[in-house]
C-alpha positions as CSV (number, residue, x, y, z in Angstrom):
1,X,181.5,61.4,10.4
2,X,181.7,62.1,14.1
3,X,183.1,59.3,16.3
4,X,180.2,60.0,18.7
5,X,177.1,60.5,16.5
6,X,173.8,61.2,18.2
7,X,170.8,59.2,16.8
8,X,167.2,60.0,17.6
9,X,165.1,56.8,17.4
10,X,161.3,56.6,17.0
11,X,159.1,53.5,17.7
12,X,155.3,53.4,17.0
13,X,154.8,49.9,15.5
14,X,152.0,48.9,17.9
15,X,150.8,50.5,21.2
16,X,153.9,52.2,22.6
17,X,154.8,55.7,21.6
18,X,158.6,55.8,22.2
19,X,161.4,58.2,21.4
20,X,165.1,57.8,22.4
21,X,168.4,59.5,21.9
22,X,171.6,57.5,22.0
23,X,175.2,58.6,21.4
24,X,177.9,56.4,19.8
25,X,181.1,55.8,21.8
26,X,184.6,54.7,20.8
27,X,184.2,51.9,23.3
28,X,181.7,50.3,21.0
29,X,178.9,50.5,23.5
30,X,176.6,53.6,23.0
31,X,175.3,55.7,25.7
32,X,171.5,55.9,26.2
33,X,170.8,59.6,26.7
34,X,167.1,59.2,27.0
35,X,164.5,56.5,26.4
36,X,160.9,57.7,26.8
37,X,158.1,55.2,26.4
38,X,154.4,56.0,26.6
39,X,152.1,53.0,27.0
40,X,148.5,52.9,25.8
41,X,147.2,50.3,28.3
42,X,144.4,52.5,29.5
43,X,143.3,53.2,25.9
44,X,142.8,49.5,25.0
45,X,142.0,48.0,28.4
46,X,138.2,47.9,27.9
47,X,138.6,46.2,24.6
48,X,140.8,43.4,25.9
49,X,143.4,44.0,23.1
50,X,145.0,46.7,20.9
51,X,142.6,48.5,18.6
52,X,144.7,49.8,15.6
53,X,142.7,53.0,14.9
54,X,142.8,54.0,18.6
55,X,146.5,53.2,18.8
56,X,147.3,55.4,15.8
57,X,145.2,58.3,17.2
58,X,147.1,58.0,20.5
59,X,150.4,58.1,18.6
60,X,149.4,61.2,16.8
61,X,148.4,62.9,20.0
62,X,151.6,62.0,21.9
63,X,154.5,61.8,19.4
64,X,155.4,65.5,19.7
65,X,155.2,65.5,23.5
66,X,157.3,62.3,23.8
67,X,159.9,63.5,21.4
68,X,160.2,66.8,23.4
69,X,160.5,64.8,26.6
70,X,163.3,62.7,25.1
71,X,165.2,65.8,24.0
72,X,164.8,67.5,27.4
73,X,166.0,64.5,29.3
74,X,168.9,63.9,27.0
75,X,170.1,67.5,27.4
76,X,170.9,67.5,23.7
77,X,170.0,70.4,21.4
78,X,168.0,69.3,18.5
79,X,170.6,70.7,16.0
80,X,173.2,68.3,17.4
81,X,171.3,65.2,16.2
82,X,173.3,63.3,13.5
83,X,170.4,61.2,12.1
84,X,166.8,60.2,12.7
85,X,165.8,56.6,12.7
86,X,162.2,55.3,12.8
87,X,160.5,51.9,12.7
88,X,159.4,51.1,9.1
89,X,157.9,47.7,9.9
90,X,156.7,45.2,10.8
91,X,153.7,46.3,12.8
92,X,150.2,47.9,12.4
93,X,150.3,50.0,9.2
94,X,148.3,52.9,10.7
95,X,150.7,53.0,13.7
96,X,153.9,52.6,11.7
97,X,152.9,55.5,9.5
98,X,152.7,58.0,12.4
99,X,156.2,57.5,13.6
100,X,157.7,57.0,10.1
101,X,156.2,60.3,8.8
102,X,157.2,62.2,12.0
103,X,160.8,60.9,11.6
104,X,161.0,61.8,7.9
105,X,159.7,65.3,8.6
106,X,162.1,65.8,11.5
107,X,165.1,64.5,9.4
108,X,164.1,66.8,6.5
109,X,163.7,69.9,8.8
110,X,167.2,69.2,10.3
111,X,168.8,68.3,7.0
112,X,170.2,65.1,8.5
113,X,170.0,61.5,7.2
114,X,166.8,59.5,7.7
115,X,167.1,55.7,8.5
116,X,164.2,53.3,8.3
117,X,164.5,50.5,10.8
118,X,163.2,46.9,10.9
119,X,161.5,46.6,14.3
120,X,162.8,43.0,14.6
121,X,166.3,44.1,13.9
122,X,165.9,46.5,16.9
123,X,165.2,43.6,19.2
124,X,168.0,41.6,17.5
125,X,170.6,44.3,18.3
126,X,169.1,45.5,21.6
127,X,171.8,43.7,23.6
128,X,174.5,45.9,21.9
129,X,173.2,48.8,24.0
130,X,174.7,47.1,27.0
131,X,177.8,45.2,25.8
132,X,179.9,44.4,22.8
133,X,179.0,41.1,21.1
134,X,180.7,39.3,18.2
135,X,178.9,38.0,15.2
136,X,177.5,35.4,14.5
137,X,175.2,34.8,17.5
138,X,172.0,32.8,18.0
139,X,168.9,34.9,18.6
140,X,165.6,33.8,20.1
141,X,163.1,36.6,19.5
142,X,160.0,36.1,21.5
143,X,157.4,38.9,21.6
144,X,153.7,39.6,21.2
145,X,153.8,39.2,17.4
146,X,156.9,37.2,16.7
147,X,158.7,34.0,17.8
148,X,161.8,33.1,15.8
149,X,165.2,31.5,16.1
150,X,167.8,33.3,13.9
151,X,171.5,33.2,13.2
152,X,172.5,36.9,13.4
153,X,175.5,37.1,11.1
154,X,175.9,40.9,10.9
155,X,174.0,44.1,10.3
156,X,171.2,43.2,7.9
157,X,172.4,39.6,7.7
158,X,170.0,37.1,9.2
159,X,169.3,33.4,8.7
160,X,166.0,32.2,10.2
161,X,166.4,28.7,11.7
162,X,162.8,28.3,13.0
163,X,159.6,30.2,13.7
164,X,156.1,29.7,15.0
165,X,153.7,28.2,12.5
166,X,150.7,29.9,14.2
167,X,150.5,32.1,17.3
168,X,153.5,34.1,18.5
169,X,154.5,33.2,22.1
170,X,153.4,36.6,23.5
171,X,150.1,36.2,21.8
172,X,149.6,32.8,23.4
173,X,150.4,34.3,26.8
174,X,147.9,37.2,26.2
175,X,145.1,34.9,25.0
176,X,145.7,32.4,27.9
177,X,145.6,35.2,30.4
178,X,142.3,36.5,28.9
179,X,140.8,33.0,29.3
180,X,141.9,33.0,32.9
181,X,140.2,36.4,33.5
182,X,143.4,38.4,33.8
183,X,143.0,42.0,32.9
184,X,144.7,43.3,29.7
185,X,147.6,43.2,29.1
186,X,147.5,39.8,30.7
187,X,150.6,38.1,29.4
188,X,153.1,39.7,31.8
189,X,150.8,39.1,34.7
190,X,150.2,35.4,34.0
191,X,153.6,34.5,35.6
192,X,152.4,35.9,39.0
193,X,149.3,33.7,38.7
194,X,151.6,30.7,37.9
195,X,153.7,31.3,41.0
196,X,150.6,30.5,43.1
197,X,149.7,27.2,41.4
198,X,150.7,23.6,40.9
199,X,152.6,23.2,37.6
200,X,151.8,19.5,37.5
201,X,148.0,19.8,37.9
202,X,147.2,19.8,34.2
203,X,148.9,17.9,31.4
204,X,149.0,20.3,28.4
205,X,150.0,19.5,24.8
206,X,153.4,20.4,23.4
207,X,152.6,20.8,19.6
208,X,155.2,19.6,17.1
209,X,157.7,19.1,19.9
210,X,159.2,16.0,18.2
211,X,159.2,17.3,14.6
212,X,159.7,20.5,12.6
213,X,163.2,21.2,13.8
214,X,163.2,24.3,15.9
215,X,159.8,25.5,14.5
216,X,157.2,26.1,17.1
217,X,153.4,25.9,17.5
218,X,151.3,27.4,20.3
219,X,147.7,27.5,19.0
220,X,146.9,23.9,20.1
221,X,148.2,24.7,23.6
222,X,145.9,27.7,23.8
223,X,142.9,25.6,22.6
224,X,143.6,23.1,25.4
225,X,143.6,25.9,27.9
226,X,140.2,27.1,26.5
227,X,138.8,23.6,26.9
228,X,140.0,23.3,30.5
229,X,138.8,26.7,31.6
230,X,135.2,25.6,30.8
231,X,135.4,23.2,33.8
232,X,137.3,25.3,36.3
233,X,135.4,26.1,39.4
234,X,137.9,27.9,41.7
235,X,140.6,30.6,41.7
236,X,143.1,28.0,42.8
237,X,142.4,26.0,39.7
238,X,143.1,29.1,37.6
239,X,146.5,29.4,39.4
240,X,147.2,25.7,38.7
241,X,146.3,26.1,35.0
242,X,148.6,29.2,34.7
243,X,151.4,27.2,36.4
244,X,150.9,24.3,34.1
245,X,150.9,26.6,31.1
246,X,154.1,28.3,32.2
247,X,155.8,24.9,32.8
248,X,154.7,23.7,29.3
249,X,156.1,26.8,27.6
250,X,159.4,26.5,29.5
251,X,159.7,22.8,28.3
252,X,158.9,23.7,24.7
253,X,161.5,26.5,24.6
254,X,164.1,24.3,26.3
255,X,163.7,21.6,23.8
256,X,163.4,23.9,20.7
257,X,166.4,26.0,21.9
258,X,168.5,22.8,22.2
259,X,167.7,22.0,18.6
260,X,168.4,25.6,17.5
261,X,171.8,25.7,19.2
262,X,172.8,22.5,17.5
263,X,171.6,23.9,14.1
264,X,173.4,27.1,14.7
265,X,176.7,25.3,15.5
266,X,176.3,23.2,12.4
267,X,175.7,26.0,9.9
268,X,178.4,28.2,11.4
269,X,180.9,25.5,12.1
270,X,181.3,26.4,15.7
271,X,181.1,24.5,19.0
272,X,179.9,27.4,21.2
273,X,178.8,31.0,21.1
274,X,176.3,33.5,22.4
275,X,172.6,32.9,22.7
276,X,170.6,36.2,22.8
277,X,167.0,36.1,24.0
278,X,165.1,39.3,23.2
279,X,161.6,40.7,22.9
280,X,158.9,41.3,25.5
281,X,158.5,37.7,26.6
282,X,162.3,37.6,27.4
283,X,161.4,39.4,30.6
284,X,159.6,36.2,31.9
285,X,161.7,34.9,34.9
286,X,160.8,31.3,34.4
287,X,161.7,31.3,30.7
288,X,165.0,33.1,31.5
289,X,165.9,30.4,34.1
290,X,165.2,27.5,31.7
291,X,167.1,29.1,28.8
292,X,170.1,29.8,31.0
293,X,170.1,26.1,31.9
294,X,170.1,24.9,28.3
295,X,172.7,27.5,27.3
296,X,175.1,26.4,30.0
297,X,174.5,22.8,29.1
298,X,175.4,23.4,25.5
299,X,178.3,25.8,26.5
300,X,176.7,28.9,25.1
301,X,176.7,32.3,26.8
302,X,173.0,33.4,27.5
303,X,172.5,37.1,27.1
304,X,169.3,39.0,27.9
305,X,168.6,42.7,27.4
306,X,167.8,44.7,30.5
307,X,164.1,44.3,31.5
308,X,163.4,47.9,30.2
309,X,164.9,47.0,26.8
310,X,162.9,43.7,26.3
311,X,159.6,45.3,25.3
312,X,159.1,47.8,22.5
313,X,161.3,50.8,22.9
314,X,163.0,53.4,20.8
315,X,166.6,52.9,22.1
316,X,166.8,49.7,20.2
317,X,165.6,51.5,17.0
318,X,168.2,54.2,17.6
319,X,170.8,51.3,18.0
320,X,170.1,50.0,14.6
321,X,170.1,53.6,13.3
322,X,173.6,54.0,14.8
323,X,174.9,50.9,13.1
324,X,173.5,51.9,9.8
325,X,174.8,55.5,10.2
326,X,178.3,54.2,10.6
327,X,178.2,52.5,7.2
328,X,176.1,55.4,5.6
329,X,173.1,53.1,5.0
330,X,170.5,55.8,4.7
331,X,166.9,55.8,3.2
332,X,165.1,58.2,1.0
333,X,162.2,60.2,2.4
334,X,159.7,58.3,0.2
335,X,160.3,55.1,2.2
336,X,156.9,53.4,2.9
337,X,155.9,51.5,6.0
338,X,155.9,47.7,5.5
339,X,153.6,45.8,8.0
340,X,155.2,42.4,7.0
341,X,158.8,43.4,6.9
342,X,161.0,40.3,7.5
343,X,164.5,39.9,8.8
344,X,165.4,36.9,6.6
345,X,163.8,37.8,3.3
346,X,164.6,34.3,1.9
347,X,162.7,32.4,4.7
348,X,159.5,30.6,3.8
349,X,156.2,31.9,5.2
350,X,155.1,29.2,7.7
351,X,151.7,30.1,8.9
352,X,148.2,28.8,8.2
353,X,146.5,25.5,7.4
354,X,148.5,22.9,5.4
355,X,151.9,23.9,6.6
356,X,154.3,21.0,6.0
357,X,157.2,20.5,8.5
């Protein structure tokens, strides 16, 4: 195999249509040749959230155009591609199917290997697009659909240490933003609201903060915000509530990260290491600051992907594809999309009423 393989990655798990080309390098850090992302904000704005059928239709309309843009920007001829990687799950089944089928058809037409990728593994390895990092490392994956602490022990080797038992953190941000009247997608904009408010104005709950190890819960916090918004009478109070919410999230993640670091050290018999924080919510400046604080206190090295690699993108999918290509871990063209694809297949499902911690 070539020392510098070229992988085309495809991501359509939710509401971003994305295609990227990366090239492996002998340095161990690949080169991103292109990373094109088409957002669907305007498609879903009037509904206040992602509508799966509309998202899938948009993917179908754009996937060829985005792939062509990625090829043009990369300045790579299509016959130079070594393999095609596409997200196989988790995500919205109607959306996943679009990118997966496009990727399989492209791989077949080029007669190159096809690689199905776990979207979460894309986030887990996204930092490898910037720098070399040794296994094992601790990962906090915080996005619109997932909130997990994992010990990343190697390609395809994950041990979940903790997860959310209800809402994902990004979901909690989006729902809180909606309650505050912030236009969709509100989660990323909530922080700007918080910067104008008093973080000590409202005392908000920190669910399971003293139990459940490094498992997390955000539904009760969201419910508390809902109750308070019914009695808010000014814009300034909205800013204050946003600031209080932001402060509470930072506190929860600080405490739960401390527990996760201690658990990681225990199971891996180490005293320090790297703490990677990835996913869309990893772009939040306040969260970054607090997680840097706990990392330094515990003598861990905090690592964040570049802002443009935090959210859903195809470069991270191509990154996993590259790692799998190196070890000839390919998939057949009959691979099906899996909307509930997990990283740690042995981890217990911890959502819903009656969860015991």
